[in-house]
N, C-alpha and C positions, 0 to 999 in steps of 0.2 A: 504494500499500502504506500503509495506517494505523502507527502507530508499534505499534498491540496486535497487528498481523499479523505481526509481525518473528519470528524463532526466536528461542528463550529459552534459557537456562541458568539452572536452580535449585537451587541449594545447602541451602537449610533445609526439608526437608519432612520432618513425621510421619508414617510410614508410617500409623497408625491413625489420627491425626489428619487425614488427607485422604481418610477414607472417607466415600462420599456416604452421608446420613442414611437414603436409600433404601433402600441395600446393607445398614446395620445394620437397618433395621425389617425387610426379608426373613430376614436370617440367624437374627433373634430369632423371629420368628414360626417358622420351620422349628423351633428347638429350644424352640419354646414357652417362651420367655424373657419375663419382664414388667420391661421397662426403659422403659415409657412415660412416665415422667417425666425421660427424657433428654431427650425432644422437647418442642418449644411448639405452639402451638396451627396453625402453619402446616407443621410437620413438620419443622424443622430442630432443631438442637441448642441447649439454652436453658441458662445460665448466669448469671449475676449478678457473680462477680468472677472473679479469676486463679486463688484457692484452690477456690471453687466448679466451675469451668472443670475444674480436675484432676480434681477427684470424678467429675465428668459422662464425663469422656475416659475415664477406667477403666472408669466403667459401662457405655458403649458398648463399648469394647473386651472387654470381660467374655464376651461372645458370641461372639469369636473365639478358640475352643478348640483348633482341629488347624490340621495342616500343609494341608490341603485348604482350608480358609477363607482362609488367608493367601494362597495360591496366588490365590483369585477375588477377595481384597480388592488382589493388585497387580496384576489384569488391570482391575478397574475404577478403581482410583488413575491406572493407565497412559493408559488410555485418554481420561481425562479432562486428563491432563497435556496430551497429543497434540494434544488438542481444541483447546489454548489456545497452542501453537504449542511446547513445549518439546522440544526437540531431546536435551537430558542434564540427568538429574536426580540428585541424590543425595537417598537416603531414611534418616532413622534410624530403626533396629529396635532393640527389647529384647529380650535372652534371657529378660527376666523376665515377659515378656509373650507368647515365645516356647518354650515349655520350662521355664520356672521356673528357667533358670540352670544346667540338665544339659546338658551339652556333646553328649551324644550326641541329646536332643530336639532341640537346637538346630540339629542336623545337617539332621535333619529338615526341620525348618521350613524351614530356607536353602535347601535342595537347592525346597522345593515355590517358596519365593518367588522361584530363580534360574529355575527353567523357565518360568513365568510371566513374570517379565521378557524371555526369550530372545523366546519367543513374542511379545509385543508390538514388541518390537525388530523382529521380521521380519515381523509386522502394519502397524507405524506408524511404523517409523525410531527411536522413542525409544529411547537408551541409559541403564539404570538400574546405579546403584551404590550399595552398602549402607555405612554408617555405624552400627556398634553402639553401642547408648548405653547408661549406667547411668543409673536415674531417682536424682538426690540424695536426692529425701525417702525413699526407701529405706534410705540409708545406705550407710557406705563398706564393709560385710562383702559383702553385695548385688554392691556394683560391681566388686569384687574377682573374684567368680562371674561378671558378664558381660565384665571384661577379658579371663578365662581363655578363654570361648567366642570373643572375639574374636580372642585371639593364635592360638587353635587353626585358625581358618577363615580367617584372614588371606591375601589374596593377589589373584588381578586382581579378581575382584568387592566382596570384604569390603576396601574401603582406608583406612577412619577410623575413630577411635574419638570419642566425645564423651560430653555430658552432658546430659540435660534435668531437667524437673522442677521443686519449689519451690525458690527461690533462698534463701528467706528459711532454709532449713535448713542450718547448719553452715557450714562454708569450702570454697571451692575445696581449698585443701591438704590437706581431711582424705582426698581421692581422689588421692594423689599415688604410692600404690601401685598401683591401677589402672592410671592413665596411665604410669608408669613401664614396666608391664608390657606395654602395648599400643604403646609406643613401641620396647623391643627388639623387639616382633615386627615392625617395621617398620611400622605404620600412621600414617598421619596424623592431626594430633591437634585440636579443636575441644572448647567447651566453651559453654552459654548463658552470660552474665555482661552486665550492664550496661543490664539491662531493668526488673527491679525492686530488683535489689542495688546501683545509684547506680556511678558511678566506681570506687569501690573496689573491688568485685567485678571489673572486667576488671583490675586491677593485680595483684588476687590470681591471677588465672588467668594473665597472664601470668609471675608471680614465680613461682609454686608449680606449675603445669603445664606452662608452657612451650609453649603450644598456637601453632598457625598460624595459625588463624583462630578468631574471635567469633560464638558464635549471637546475633544483636541488636547489644548495642555500642553502642548509641546514646546512652547517657546518658555516656558518655566525652567528650561534646561539654560536660560540665559544668566538666571539667578541663582547660585549656589545655594543659597538659604531660603530659598522659596522651595529647591527641590528636597530637602532637608525636610522642611514644614509638610511637603507633600507625603514624605515617609511618615514621620512621627505620627500624622493624623491619619496615615492610612486611607488617604482621599486616592479612589481611581481615576484614570484616564481613560476617554474613551477615544484611541488613538485611529487617526483613519489614515494611514501613509499614501498610500494613490492619490487621494487628494489633496492634500498637501501640496504633493508635488507637482500636479497640473495646476492648481492653484498658484504655484510659483514660489512657495515658502521655504521650498529645498528643490536643487538642480535635478537629485535624481534619489533613488530610496538610500542608495550607500551612505548620502550627506544626511540622512533623516535621522534626528535624535533617539530615537524609540530603544536602539540597543541600548545607547548610554544612560539614558533613564529605568531600563531596565537594571542596567548593573550598579545604579545609584540605589535600588531597592524600591523607585515607585512601584505602582501597581498599574500595571499597562496592559490593555485590551487592545485587540484589532475588530475596526468595521470598515463598511466602505462608504459610509455619508450619503451620498447620491450617486448611485454604481454608475448608472446608464449614463449620466452626465459625464462622469470623470474617467469612462472607459475600463471600468475594473469588475471586479464579482471577487466575493469571498476566496474564490481559489484561485484567481489572480494573486491578489495580496499574499494569499500564503507562497504563491511559488515564488512571488518577488523577495521577500524578506527569507524564505531559503535561500536564493541564490545570494543576496545583498550580505548574509549576514552569519550564512548557515547554521542556520537555524532548524533542530530535527523532530522528530516525532516527541521528545521528550519535553522542548521547547515548546511546543506549542500545547503539549498535555498541560503544563503549568500554566499557560496564556490562557488556555478554556476553563481551568480550575479557579482562576482568579476571576475569568466575568461571571463565573456561576457562583459564586461567591459576592460579586457585588451586583448581580441583577437584582433588578427591582420587582420580588416576585415571593409569594409567600413560602413559607418550608417544604410545604407536600409538594409544591414545583420545584423547588431548588432541589430537593431529594430524585425527582424523576429526571431531570435534566445531567446531574451527577453519574443517574445510572448510566442514562445513553452515551456518555462520556466515557464511563468506563468499562460497559460493555466493548466498546470498538478496540 
């Protein structure tokens, strides 16, 4: 068995960002929506930089208009994940895109997503859980609406709350109200930081939001004191190496700091972020890490054990994940 064939745990996956381009094109055709500028000549998603990526992401998402659309999306995403050996995944879903922040509408979208996820688990054995996200560049007030949706549906399936979007907009602490609300509802917390925002954004996330995980967090490597704080607090990083290279943080995988972070004792995991946008899959991530750093089956087994331990799920589900990993 090659390392790419190993069972995998993925903690950082944007639901719409995982939509296969062919699926979005089909949906656009059904709705007679012209989003041709979203695609390149090869049929993939086309963008120039991170800010442009965000606008392309939102344009592609614009054809997802109903709970049924999201049910179909969930099926497509989970079929792809399962084909890449993912046995457990957490997906970032935003009420801003699923009902516009209205709790009643959000429940309808969520029901459709969960039904599709349950069917995929029966068909492919993959387990999915949802992490509600607010969108940073939509501002703190909209984040409160997303947090309310998360708090009202917190439970065995909606297990976490996080924040994505443009790190250049505002500060982590601007969203403390939303995080306090979801923490009180019993949700686990993460946020994007240390990607474009630098190490100080990670410090802000820890200090002002008291998160348990950090989405990306790779630029923590630029601050030795921060690296030690991550180790001491046992904060897990949701690292997406391929995404970081495509968006220009590092010139190639060999230059990526994931090995140095791991060597320093930081809890790191591996995910794809928005895989079709960045031309990657979980199998490809594993192959690239194997080639760049010589990681073998034992390294990936340890990586997946860390991810399972950091997963925002109940203990019975965690035991099922670990069993899937150990069986392989």
